[in-house]
N, C-alpha and C positions, 0 to 999 in steps of 0.2 A: 832743229826743226826746219823742214823744207818750206819754201815760199808758199806752196799749195796748202800745206798744213797750217801755216800762219794765217793765210787768207780765210781758210775754213774756220779757224778758231775766232778770228775777228768777227766774221759774219754770225757765228753762233752767239758771241757776246752781244752783238747788236740786237739780235732777236730776243735773247733771254734776259738781258740785264738793262732795265730801264734807266738806272742811274748812269751807266756807261754810255748808253745811247744818247742821253741828254748832254753828257760831257762832250761827246764827239760832235754833236750838232752845234753846241756852243763854240767849239774850237773852229768849226767851219764857217762861222759868221752867221749862223741862222738863229741867233738869239731873238731876232724880230719875229721869226716864224713861231717860236715857242711862246713868245708873249701874246701873239694873236691867237694861238691855240687856246691859251688859258682865258684871255680877255673876252673872246667872242664865242667860246665853246665850239671851235671849228675842229675838224679832223686835221691830222698832220698834212694830208694831201691838200685840203682846202687852204690851210695856212700857208703852205709852200707856194701855191698858186697866187694867193692874195699878195704875199710879200714880193713875188716876182712881178706881178702886175703893177704894184706900187713903185717898183724901181723903173718903170717905163715912163717916158715923157707924158703920155696922156692918162696914166694911172687908171686904165680901164681893163675890164675882163669881159669876155663874151661867154655867158653861161645862163642856163635855166635855173641854176641853184641860187635861191634867194638868201642863203646864208651869207653870201658876199655883201648883201645890203647892209649888214651890221658892221662892216669894216669901214671906219672913218677914213675919208679921203679916196676911197675906191669907188669907181663908177662902174656899175654892172650894166652891161648891154644884153638885153634879152634877145636870143636868136630869133624869136618869133617876130621881132621888129623888122627883120630883114625879109620877111615873107610878103 
């Protein structure tokens, strides 16, 4: 199998196989993202950004999305506050 074929197969598995996708995410150290996804009913995208923001010294995120208000320890800054 060529490298291109292998990459295609891996991307197909990530798209099609939820169990495989979660296994890969866990191996990459994103268990925190998955926990937040379940705990706060966030999308994967929001969970990823919440986990990233929590890893920063000020643990803040600038967003209109109030879903981040449900994440303990995360401070959401509303962009309208800058106007």
